[in-house]
C-alpha positions as CSV (number, residue, x, y, z in Angstrom):
1,M,102.9,77.0,101.5
2,T,99.9,76.8,99.3
3,E,99.5,73.8,97.4
4,I,99.7,75.7,93.3
5,E,103.4,77.2,95.5
6,L,103.7,73.3,96.6
7,N,103.6,72.6,92.5
8,R,105.5,75.3,91.0
9,L,108.3,74.0,93.2
10,R,108.0,69.8,92.5
11,A,108.1,71.4,89.4
12,K,110.6,73.1,88.7
13,L,112.8,70.2,90.8
14,R,111.4,67.9,87.8
15,R,113.1,69.7,85.7
16,L,115.9,68.8,87.1
17,A,115.6,65.1,86.9
18,F,114.7,65.6,90.6
19,T,113.0,61.3,91.5
20,E,109.7,61.7,93.6
21,E,111.8,61.0,96.6
22,A,113.6,63.6,96.5
23,I,111.1,66.6,95.5
24,D,109.2,65.0,98.7
25,R,111.9,65.0,101.1
26,T,113.1,68.2,99.2
27,L,109.7,70.2,99.7
28,R,109.6,68.5,103.8
29,R,112.6,69.4,104.8
30,F,111.4,73.3,102.8
31,Q,108.5,73.3,105.3
32,R,110.4,72.3,107.9
33,D,112.9,75.0,107.8
34,L,110.2,77.3,107.1
35,E,111.4,78.3,103.8
36,T,109.1,81.0,101.5
37,F,108.2,80.0,98.2
38,A,110.9,82.6,96.9
39,S,113.5,81.0,99.1
40,A,112.7,78.6,97.9
41,S,112.9,79.0,93.8
42,R,116.4,80.6,94.8
43,I,117.6,77.5,96.6
44,I,116.2,75.4,94.2
45,E,117.9,78.0,91.5
46,G,121.9,77.4,92.8
47,L,120.9,73.5,92.4
48,E,120.8,73.4,88.7
49,R,123.0,71.7,86.6
50,N,126.1,73.4,84.9
51,N,125.8,72.9,80.7
52,P,129.8,72.4,79.4
53,E,128.1,72.2,76.0
54,Q,125.9,75.3,75.8
55,Q,128.9,77.2,77.7
56,V,131.5,75.8,75.7
57,L,128.9,76.8,72.4
58,Q,128.4,80.4,73.7
59,A,132.2,81.1,73.9
60,L,132.7,80.1,70.4
61,A,129.4,81.7,69.2
62,C,130.6,85.2,70.5
63,G,134.5,84.2,68.7
64,L,132.5,84.3,65.7
65,I,130.3,86.9,66.2
66,A,133.7,89.1,67.1
67,A,135.8,87.7,64.4
68,V,133.3,89.4,62.1
69,L,132.8,92.0,63.3
70,G,136.1,92.4,63.0
71,G,137.0,91.8,60.0
72,W,134.6,93.5,59.1
73,F,135.5,97.1,60.6
74,A,138.8,95.6,59.5
75,T,137.6,96.1,55.7
76,V,135.6,100.1,56.1
77,Y,137.9,101.8,58.3
C-alpha cells in the first residue's frame, strides 16, 4: 500500500476511536497479511460500531411518517 492509502486507513481507524498504538498494530497486520487498500477498507468498515440510539430514532421516524401518510390517505380516499 502507498503512504496515502495508509494515511486514509489511519484516518478511518481514528474515527473509530482507536488509540495510536492500536492503529499502528492494525496497519502492520494489514501489511504483513498483504491486504490491499480495498480489502483493508472493507475490514475497517466491518469494525464500525452500530449506534443503537440512531437505529431507534430511524425506526421512530419511519413509524411517524407511515402514520402521517396513512392518516392522509384515509382522509383523501
